[in-house]
Each structure stands twice: as C-alpha cells, then as structure tokens.
N, C-alpha and C positions, 0 to 999 in steps of 0.2 A: 418325175412323171407319176401321175396318179394311177394306181392299179385299177383296172376296170373288170378284171376277170370274174369277180363275184357277181357282176350284173350282166351276164350274158357274154357272148364272144363274137368277134368279127368272123363272118363266114363268107364263102364264095357266093357270087351273085345268084347262081342257080339253085342254091341249097333250099330256099323256101319252096320253090317249084317242085323240087324232088320230094320234099317232105309231104306236100299236098298230093303228089302222085302216089305216095305210099299211104294215103288215107288219113293223115293228121293235118291239123291246122297250126302252122307256126305262128308264134308271137314275135314280132320284129319291130324295129324302128330304124330310122335312118340317122346315123351319127352326124353331128356337126363336124366341121373341118378339124377343130382342135381334138375332139374325141377320136375322130377317124385316124389322125396321125398317131395318136397315142396307142390306139388299138392295133395299127399296123406295126408299130415297134414291138408291142407285146407278141403279135402273131409271128414276127420274125424270130423272136426268141424261142417260141414254141416250135416253129418249123426247124430251126437249127438244132434244137434238142432232139427232135424226132430223127433228123438226119444222123446225128451223132450216135444214136441208139440203134440205127438200122443195120441190118446185115447187108452183105454185098448184093443180094438179089433186090431188096427194096430200097437201097441207097439211091439209085438214079431217080426213082419216083419222088423220094423225099427231097432230093436236091432240086428237082423241078418245082416243088412247092416253095422252097426257099427263093428260087429265082422269080416265081410269080409275085411273092411279097416284095422282093427287092424292086421289081419293075413298078409295082403299085406305089411304093415309097418314092421312087424316082419321079413318077408322074405327079404325085402329090407335091413334090418339091419343084415342079416345073421343068423337069429334065426328061426328055424323051429317050427312047432306047438308043437312037443314034448318038445323041450327046453323051449318054452314059458310057457307051462303048468307046467313044473318043477320049473320055476322061480315063477310062481303064487303059487304053492304048498308050496315052501320054505317060501315065504312071509307070506302066511296064517298060516303056522306052527309057525313062529316066532312072528307074530303080530295078528293073528286071521283073520277071515273073517268078514262078515257083517250080518250073520244070526241072531244074538242076538238083532239087532235093537237098539244098544246102541247109545245114543246121549250125547256127551260131552259138558258141558257148562262152563268149566274152572276148576281152582283149588282153594282150600281154603288156 
C-alpha cells in the first residue's frame, strides 16, 4: 500500500464546512476509489493508535472513531452494517468472543 500521509489526509465529511465556519478556506479534493481505500486503511491505523494511547476518559470516543472507520471500510467493500454484524456473530459463534479474558501461552 502506498503511503499517502505526506499529501494530506482523509478527514470526516463535515471538516471542510467546519474549517469555513472558522474563517479559513480548506484545500481539498475527492479521492478516487483506490486512493480512498488506501486512505481508509491508513486512517484505521491512526485511529487505533489514538485509542491505544487514550486514557480511560477519552478511550470511548477514540473507540467510536475506530468504529466509524471500520464501517466506512465495510461499506467500501460492499458490506453493510447488518452484514458486518452477521459476520461478527458467526465468527463469535464458531470461535467465541473475548469476554472470558483468556490468555493463551502455547501448547504442551
């Protein structure tokens, strides 16, 4: 994947409007599908890193940002929220979730 971060960054849809409301004029362009997918993958990494660095108070908001990017990636892949949830449920049914806090250290 080509790194794009040196040439701007993917921002939420309302950010240009918010910038204008604050008296500046944003310079933007619309990414093509290939660039958009790459930018979403980069954004996922950024948001996960922010979540990992967050304290308990800001962690839920950072996790919501991760979820927003995950949903955008799913949509880009042609998977809606219901389909994504069904995939998650099927995997959880087959392999379990993480609620039991099990740590695997290897086999004997």
